[in-house]
C-alpha positions in Angstrom: 0.0 0.0 0.0 1.0 3.6 -0.3 2.6 4.5 3.0 1.3 8.0 3.3 -2.4 7.1 3.3 -4.9 4.5 4.4 -5.1 1.4 2.2 -7.0 1.9 -1.0 -7.6 -1.8 -1.2 -9.2 -1.9 2.2 -11.7 0.8 1.3 -12.4 -0.9 -2.0 -13.1 -4.3 -0.2 -15.3 -2.6 2.3 -17.4 -1.2 -0.6 -17.8 -4.6 -2.1 -19.0 -6.0 1.2 -21.4 -3.1 1.6 -22.8 -3.9 -1.9 -23.1 -7.6 -1.1 -25.1 -6.7 2.1 -27.8 -5.2 -0.2 -28.3 -8.5 -2.2 -31.7 -10.0 -2.5 -32.4 -12.9 -0.1 -31.6 -15.6 -2.7 -28.1 -14.1 -3.3 -27.4 -12.7 0.2 -24.4 -14.7 1.4 -22.9 -12.0 3.5 -24.5 -9.8 6.2 -22.3 -6.8 6.9 -24.3 -3.6 7.8 -21.1 -1.9 9.0 -19.1 -2.1 5.8 -20.8 1.0 4.3 -19.3 3.1 7.1 -15.8 2.4 5.9 -16.1 2.9 2.2 -13.4 5.1 0.7 -13.7 7.7 -2.0 -15.5 7.7 -4.4 -17.8 5.0 -2.9 -18.2 7.0 0.2 -20.2 9.6 -1.8 -23.0 7.0 -2.1 -23.2 6.4 1.7 -26.5 8.2 2.2 -28.1 6.1 -0.5 -27.1 2.9 1.2 -29.3 3.8 4.1 -32.4 4.2 1.9 -33.9 0.8 1.3 -35.7 1.9 -1.8 -32.3 2.3 -3.5 -31.0 -1.1 -2.4 -31.9 -3.1 -5.5 -30.5 -0.4 -7.8 -27.2 -0.1 -5.8 -26.8 -3.8 -5.7 -27.4 -4.2 -9.5 -25.0 -1.4 -10.4 -22.6 -1.9 -7.6 -21.9 -5.5 -8.5 -21.1 -4.5 -12.1 -18.8 -1.6 -11.4 -16.0 -3.6 -9.9 -16.3 -6.1 -12.8 -16.1 -3.3 -15.3 -13.1 -1.9 -13.5 -11.1 -5.1 -13.6 -12.5 -6.4 -17.0 -14.0 -9.6 -15.8 -17.0 -10.7 -13.7 -17.1 -11.9 -10.1 -15.0 -9.6 -8.0 -17.7 -8.6 -5.5 -18.8 -12.2 -5.3 -15.2 -13.3 -4.6 -14.7 -10.8 -1.8 -18.1 -11.8 -0.3 -17.7 -15.6 -0.4 -14.1 -15.4 0.9 -15.4 -13.2 3.8 -18.4 -15.5 4.4 -16.2 -18.6 4.5 -13.8 -17.1 7.0 -16.8 -16.0 9.1 -17.9 -19.6 9.3 -14.4 -20.8 10.2 -14.2 -18.2 13.0 -17.6 -19.2 14.4 -16.5 -22.9 14.2 -13.3 -22.1 16.1 -15.3 -20.1 18.7 -17.6 -23.1 19.2 -14.6 -25.3 19.8 -13.4 -23.0 22.6 -11.1 -20.5 20.9 -11.6 -17.0 22.2 -8.6 -15.0 20.8 -8.7 -13.9 17.2 -5.8 -12.0 15.5 -6.5 -10.4 12.2 -3.3 -9.5 10.2 -3.9 -6.7 7.8 -7.4 -6.1 9.3 -8.3 -3.2 7.1 -11.9 -2.3 7.8 -12.9 -5.7 9.1 -16.2 -5.6 11.1 -16.3 -9.1 12.6 -15.8 -7.8 16.1 -18.9 -5.6 15.6 -21.3 -8.0 13.8 -20.5 -11.6 14.9 -22.2 -12.9 18.1 -18.9 -13.7 20.0 -19.6 -11.8 23.2 -16.6 -13.1 25.3 -14.1 -13.2 22.4 -11.1 -10.9 22.1 -10.1 -9.5 18.7 -6.7 -8.0 18.0 -6.6 -6.1 14.7 -3.1 -5.5 13.3 -2.6 -3.2 10.4 -0.8 -0.2 9.0 -1.1 2.9 11.3 -2.7 5.0 8.6 -5.4 2.5 7.9 -6.1 2.0 11.6 -6.2 5.7 12.2 -9.0 6.1 9.6 -10.9 3.1 10.9 -10.8 4.2 14.6 -11.8 7.8 13.6 -14.9 6.4 11.8 -15.7 4.1 14.7 -15.6 7.0 17.1 -17.5 9.5 14.9 -20.2 6.9 14.0 -20.4 5.6 17.6 -20.1 2.0 16.4 -20.2 -0.5 19.3 -18.2 -3.8 19.1 -20.0 -6.9 20.3 -16.8 -8.1 22.0 -13.3 -6.9 23.1 -11.2 -5.3 20.4 -7.7 -4.0 20.4 -5.9 -2.1 17.6 -2.2 -2.8 17.1 -0.2 -0.8 14.5 2.3 -2.6 12.3 3.9 -2.4 8.9 4.1 -5.9 7.5 6.8 -4.9 5.0 9.4 -4.9 7.8 10.4 -7.1 10.8 7.3 -6.4 12.8 7.2 -9.3 15.2 9.2 -7.9 18.1 7.1 -4.7 18.1 3.9 -6.8 18.0 4.9 -8.9 21.0 5.9 -5.8 22.9 2.5 -4.2 22.3 0.7 -7.5 23.2 2.5 -7.6 26.6 0.9 -4.3 27.5 -2.7 -5.5 26.7 -4.6 -6.9 29.7 -6.9 -9.1 27.6 -4.0 -10.9 25.8 -3.5 -14.5 26.9 -1.0 -17.2 25.9 -3.7 -19.7 24.8 -5.0 -21.4 21.7 -6.0 -18.7 19.2 -6.9 -18.1 15.6 -4.9 -16.0 13.1 -6.8 -14.6 10.1 -4.8 -13.3 7.1 -7.3 -12.3 4.5 -6.6 -10.6 1.2 -3.1 -9.5 2.2 -0.4 -12.0 1.3 -0.5 -11.3 -2.5 0.6 -7.7 -1.8 3.7 -8.6 0.2 7.1 -9.6 -0.9 8.1 -13.3 -0.7 10.5 -12.4 2.1 7.7 -10.7 4.0 5.4 -13.7 3.5 8.0 -16.1 4.7 8.6 -13.9 7.8 4.9 -13.9 8.5 4.8 -17.7 8.4 7.7 -18.0 10.8 6.2 -15.3 13.1 2.8 -16.9 13.3 4.3 -20.4 13.8 6.5 -19.1 16.6 3.7 -17.0 18.2 0.8 -19.5 18.2 0.4 -22.1 21.0 -0.5 -25.6 20.3 -4.2 -26.3 19.1 -4.3 -22.9 17.4 -5.5 -22.2 13.8 -4.1 -20.2 11.0 -6.3 -19.3 8.0 -5.4 -17.3 4.9 -6.1 -17.0 1.2 -3.6 -17.3 -1.7 -3.5 -16.7 -5.5 -1.4 -19.1 -7.6 2.2 -18.4 -8.4 1.3 -17.4 -11.9 0.1 -14.0 -10.7 3.7 -13.0 -10.3 4.6 -13.8 -13.9 4.8 -10.6 -15.9 4.8 -12.6 -19.1 1.7 -14.7 -18.3 -0.5 -15.7 -21.2 -3.5 -16.1 -18.9 -5.9 -13.2 -19.9 -7.7 -13.2 -16.6 -4.5 -13.0 -14.5 -3.2 -10.2 -16.9 -6.4 -8.2 -16.1 -5.9 -8.8 -12.4 -2.3 -7.6 -12.6 -3.3 -4.5 -14.4 -6.0 -3.6 -11.9 -3.8 -3.9 -8.8 -0.9 -2.0 -10.4 -3.3 0.8 -11.4 -4.3 1.1 -7.7 -0.7 1.3 -6.7 -0.7 -2.0 -4.8 0.7 -4.6 -7.2 1.0 -8.4 -6.7 4.3 -9.6 -5.2 3.6 -13.1 -4.0 1.6 -16.2 -5.0 1.9 -19.9 -4.4 0.5 -23.2 -5.6 -1.3 -25.4 -2.9 1.1 -28.4 -3.0 4.2 -26.2 -2.7 2.6 -24.1 0.0 1.6 -27.2 2.0 5.2 -28.3 2.3 6.3 -24.8 3.2 3.8 -24.7 6.1 4.8 -28.2 7.2 8.4 -27.0 7.3 7.3 -24.2 9.6 5.8 -26.7 12.0 2.2 -26.3 11.1 0.1 -29.4 10.7 -3.2 -30.5 9.2 -2.8 -28.2 6.2 -6.0 -28.1 4.0 -6.7 -26.2 0.8 -10.1 -25.4 -0.8 -10.6 -23.4 -4.0 -13.1 -20.6 -3.8 -14.8 -22.3 -6.8 -15.6 -25.4 -4.6 -16.6 -23.3 -1.7 -19.0 -21.3 -3.8 -20.6 -24.5 -5.2 -20.9 -26.0 -1.7 -22.5 -22.8 -0.4 -25.0 -22.7 -3.3 -26.1 -26.3 -2.5 -26.2 -25.8 1.2 -28.2 -22.6 1.3 -30.0 -22.9 -2.0 -28.5 -19.6 -3.1 -28.4 -18.5 -6.8 -24.7 -18.1 -7.1 -22.7 -18.1 -10.3 -19.5 -20.1 -10.6 -17.2 -17.3 -11.9 -13.9 -18.3 -13.5 -12.0 -16.1 -11.0 -12.9 -18.4 -8.2 -10.6 -21.1 -9.7 -7.6 -18.8 -8.9 -8.1 -18.3 -5.2 -7.5 -20.9 -2.6 -8.3 -20.8 1.1 -5.6 -22.4 3.3 -6.1 -23.5 6.9 -3.6 -25.2 9.1 -3.0 -25.9 12.8 -0.2 -25.8 15.4 
């Protein structure tokens, strides 16, 4: 991200979640009434319209097409929504298994601490100070109330951030050395291979046994500047135009061995395409199997 401002991608993702929240019932896979509060310019100009239900169908219809037009292929809003929904379900499952601490790396404008019914949970949101400053300012001005404990920790993932993170955690009364869940959503592709490797080592060192680590990853091909894949070319062009290009990607088999080498276990991988199809059958939603879903994998592993 550009270091002199809040993350453009975080604001863009919040807008897609806000649009998804307006979907008709047979397509409503994500409920996030807080997302509209964090939309960045120019989406923020439409904020008053989001509160008027009469405009909801129109905003959803146009809003789902604008991101597709911007990138040159369909399915971007759906991708963000299904990924977020899937991680929501994994968080709730972990909570039901007894986990109470959740760390979100590169949290952006995440709203799970506000909307998920996890009353005795503790969320630790870790992100760039500029992004966090904007989020906390919005939370304060809009008087948004979290449903559980939430702590904001500033960090720049491009550098050796672990020592500073640990120092900050020691000062937080709600922090405990106990099984936890680390969520890393929509972040890894924007970091250098060195920064990603450092994150794997840090999370492995930090997490106690019986903890969970979940993140998403695009294939290694996204780093190939000479790729012949038209969809990936369009993705590369989109993120470079926003000033946040792709730097890392990995294929599931190679990634599994990397995680095992970092002392993780029970590594599982699910393509968003399969997750989308399972969700459509489970909830009887009318969901389209967009091609872009083949290029994003959800990875989950344990300590």
